[in-house]
C-alpha positions, 0 to 999 in steps of 0.5 A: 470506486476499486476495492480488493480484500478478503472474500468474506470482507472481515479483514484487511482490504483496501479501495481507491476512489477515482473521480468520473472524469478520471476513469477514462485515464485508468491504464490498469489496476492490480491487486497485489494482496489483500492489503495492497492494491495498485491503480496506473493512470495516464497523466499525460502522452509522456508520464504515467501515475501509479497509486499504491494503497496499503493497509499494513499489518498491525503490533498484532500480527505474527512476525512474518506478516509484516516482513511479507507486507513490506518485502511485497511492497517493496518489490512492487513499487520499484522505480520505472521509467516515465512513472510518477508513484504515490504510496499511500494508505494505513501503515498502522504505526505508533508514534511517540514514546511507550506508555504503561502496557503498550506494545511497542512495534519494531517495524521500521518502514525506513529500514525496509528499503534499504538494498 
């Protein structure tokens, strides 16, 4: 298991579990931030697979934190030749209509990747 997070372990943190049979295929592991980790695996002679695991900020976070998170994620998942990518994790999305006193997140993933 490959994990990243804050030193005190109280907040954030992500992990990627890799089967023992695939450990020899690991090309690299990278801590992008306490909320983003990447691992690159050899698929075959021609292709690699990059898995990006995330834990996005919640609605209670400052305005700058989500913007920084999504910009960092975007910068680190740019298309590369001979590389398949999977981005997964907890995006802390709230789906559906606002009910009662619930806060509504105004962050939309689709708007983060416009260029």
